VOGU-3710 file (C-alpha; in Angstrom, 3 decimals, decimal comma):
1> xxxxxxxxxx> -12,515/8,996/-14,499  -11,811/9,326/-10,849  -14,255/7,396/-9,663  -13,840/4,756/-12,058  -10,223/4,814/-10,703  -10,911/4,569/-7,097  -13,448/1,651/-8,087  -10,580/-0,252/-9,918  -8,498/0,214/-6,794  -11,047/-0,920/-4,528
11> xxxxxxxxxx> -11,618/-4,175/-6,706  -7,907/-4,942/-7,008  -7,397/-4,531/-3,297  -10,326/-6,978/-2,527  -9,166/-9,579/-4,811  -6,855/-11,929/-3,311  -2,924/-12,269/-4,394  -3,666/-9,328/-6,914  -0,693/-6,843/-6,313  -2,380/-3,779/-5,077
21> xxxxxxxxxx> 0,834/-2,064/-4,650  0,981/-0,982/-8,383  -2,440/0,235/-8,247  -1,799/2,053/-4,734  1,502/3,788/-6,295  0,125/4,388/-9,415  -3,088/6,699/-7,690  -0,666/8,379/-5,137  1,304/9,592/-8,168  -2,027/10,704/-9,656
31> xxxxxxxxxx> -2,756/12,126/-6,201  0,092/14,402/-6,238  -0,794/15,507/-9,660  -4,365/16,817/-8,993  -6,045/13,604/-9,197  -8,007/12,203/-6,265  -6,915/13,384/-2,364  -4,479/10,965/-0,881  -6,456/10,030/2,083  -9,426/9,381/-0,078
41> xxxxxxxxxx> -7,160/7,028/-2,182  -5,474/5,336/1,010  -8,996/5,069/2,498  -10,692/2,818/-0,665  -7,041/0,902/-0,697  -7,700/-0,049/3,045  -11,123/-0,894/2,993  -10,762/-3,123/0,088  -7,671/-4,975/1,777  -9,682/-5,164/5,158
51> xxxxxxxxxx> -12,644/-6,531/2,964  -9,947/-9,339/1,326  -8,857/-10,053/5,038  -11,999/-10,757/6,517  -12,723/-12,956/3,400  -9,503/-14,869/3,867  -9,624/-15,395/7,738  -13,460/-16,820/7,251  -12,038/-19,216/4,478  -9,040/-20,196/7,049
61> xxxxxxxxxx> -11,983/-20,525/9,534  -14,231/-22,734/7,543  -10,900/-24,315/5,256  -8,668/-24,679/8,109  -5,586/-26,714/7,560  -6,564/-27,850/4,084  -6,028/-24,654/2,668  -2,674/-23,688/4,859  -1,488/-27,086/3,332  -2,308/-25,887/-0,243
71> xxxxxxxxxx> -0,946/-22,553/0,132  2,137/-23,816/1,718  2,800/-25,600/-1,662  4,695/-22,568/-2,861  8,106/-22,054/-1,380  7,917/-18,129/-0,918  4,309/-19,067/0,802  5,619/-22,003/3,090  8,435/-19,343/4,366  6,059/-16,982/5,209
81> xxxxxxxxxx> 3,873/-19,360/6,479  6,462/-21,031/8,837  7,728/-17,677/9,919  3,977/-15,916/11,111  3,128/-19,309/12,422  6,256/-19,646/14,845  5,489/-16,050/15,913  1,796/-15,851/15,845  1,207/-17,263/19,485  3,567/-14,885/21,285
91> xxxxxxxxxx> 3,755/-11,949/19,174  -0,017/-12,196/17,316  -1,352/-8,846/16,436  2,244/-7,509/15,886  3,078/-10,242/13,401  0,049/-10,211/11,648  0,839/-6,243/11,245  4,337/-6,664/10,112  3,188/-9,728/7,847  1,238/-7,228/5,495
101> xxxxxxxxxx> 4,990/-6,400/4,162  6,119/-10,221/3,414  5,245/-11,306/-0,029  1,866/-12,734/0,204  1,788/-12,216/3,957  -1,205/-10,536/4,129  -3,044/-13,362/2,723  -1,427/-16,298/4,804  -1,867/-14,159/8,210  -5,267/-13,986/7,538
111> xxxxxxxxxx> -5,897/-17,843/6,643  -3,604/-18,924/9,315  -5,862/-16,512/11,727  -8,772/-17,863/10,711  -7,412/-21,671/10,980  -6,180/-21,036/14,427  -9,621/-19,795/15,551  -8,411/-16,135/16,565  -11,095/-13,968/17,694  -12,934/-11,714/15,399
121> xxxxxxxxxx> -12,151/-8,619/17,227  -8,640/-9,488/17,837  -8,077/-10,605/13,773  -9,826/-7,475/13,223  -7,741/-5,117/15,201  -4,653/-6,567/13,847  -5,702/-6,312/10,340  -7,226/-2,686/10,664  -3,864/-1,681/12,020  -1,771/-3,559/9,535
131> xxxxxxxxxx> -3,834/-2,739/6,079  -3,959/1,367/7,440  -0,361/1,457/7,776  0,573/-0,936/4,742  -1,580/1,206/2,455  -0,731/4,801/3,843  3,037/3,678/3,359  2,256/2,295/-0,181  0,112/5,162/-1,105  2,658/7,787/0,368
141> xxxxxxxxxx> 5,399/6,729/-1,705  3,360/7,071/-4,855  2,626/10,444/-3,560  6,471/11,495/-3,021  7,119/9,790/-6,433  4,164/11,861/-8,113  5,481/15,287/-6,032  8,954/15,058/-7,236  8,256/13,753/-10,405  6,364/16,891/-11,312
151> xxxxxxxxxx> 9,597/18,804/-9,971  12,132/16,479/-11,966  11,795/13,725/-14,658  14,532/11,501/-12,304  11,859/11,948/-9,158  10,572/8,521/-9,466  14,185/7,589/-8,156  13,512/8,493/-4,176  10,486/6,169/-3,871  11,181/3,375/-5,857
161> xxxxxxxxxx> 14,887/3,557/-3,934  13,164/3,517/-0,659  10,650/0,881/-1,778  13,702/-1,181/-2,609  15,370/-0,444/0,715  12,341/-1,364/2,604  11,955/-4,557/0,677  15,576/-5,477/1,059  15,715/-4,805/5,017  12,226/-6,815/5,341
171> xxxxxxxxxx> 13,443/-9,795/3,327  17,319/-9,822/4,692  15,081/-9,541/8,432  12,743/-12,248/7,399  15,482/-14,610/6,243  17,752/-14,071/9,394  14,797/-14,993/11,678  13,893/-18,143/9,501  17,608/-19,150/9,525  18,184/-19,090/13,035
181> xxxx> 14,841/-20,722/13,806  15,926/-23,706/11,515  19,095/-23,720/13,271  17,696/-24,042/16,515
//
């Protein structure tokens, strides 16, 4: 059963725009309660996300501006794309790493990097760092929740609160940054 769970996690991570968070958090909870070891779970998710990013980078490279325009039809993706595009030239690798935490940020960042003809090496470096940190963070939240849940029925509250706080902070910074740029 553990091999099937890892295979499903990998499949979810490879498919763009499928929320990998839920599967990774669930696998983290399972790891805390005797399932597959957390480092293996994080590795499987990171490899899947990295392959997804490479595919999206290739799509951006060959599909270019038309695909970016199609993605921008969604308001949240358009705001994310605007923010990433504005900062990509000056802070490239760091922006792609941080974009991983934005809604659709990993997808948009990979497509934009491809359409802007980033070197493969630069993109792979940014993607590898981003997916590794993001998968470790997300799987770690699940693991923490699972460990606390084992000790208490309310143990899931802390990781959920941490995730909500992180999401709120990132969203607030993102909105303030985009509103400052709109005024400029």
